[in-house]
C-alpha positions, 0 to 999 in steps of 0.5 A: 038316444045313446049308449045305455050303461048300467053301473054296478058298485056297492059304494054309493059314492063310487056309483055317483062319481062313475054316473057323473063321469059316464053321463057327460058322454053317455046315458046311465040307464041304472045303477045297482048296489049289489050283484043280485040287483044288478042281475035283475036290472040287467034283465029289466033295463037291457043296457048296451054295456055294464060296468061292474065292481069286483068286490061286492057284499053278496055276489062278486063281479066275476059271478055277476058277469058270468050270470049276465053273460049267460043272459045275453053274451052280446052285451060288453061287460067291464070289470072296474076294481081296486084289486090287481087287474092282472090277477083277474084278467083270466077269470074275468075273460072266462066269465065273459067280461071283456075288459078289467080296469083298475079304479085308480086309472079311470082315464082307461075306463073312458077310452075302453068305452069308446073302443067298445062303441067302435067295436059295436059299430063295426059289428052291426049289419048295415040293415040296423040303422037306428042303433048304428046311427045312435052309436055313431052320433055319440062316438062322433061327439067324443 
């Protein structure tokens, strides 16, 4: 078992590309094409990390992040967008989103996920060996 990631983007092509990129290192536990489906899958699938698009047809990524953070604030959320990331950092942080990454800089996405894995490992108490072992085994293979 390894890190389980929920991929949220209204573009099917983007969901496929991100899923392929991520699944070479971690597990994509699910995908969602809009904000409402994303919040439902977040509750049902209980992912270890969520990758969120900013612009979606029903609910934007900031609001989706806010709703997910209200459900479980321990789950890291990454906003992945074509928009100017600097303008979204403040609103994203207020919503509980830990990182904002531009889609044109996809290499930063992988680096951010690796950083989050390291942070999760450091934050886990020693008496939680199954998840720690799961995270360590995947982080070591990257």
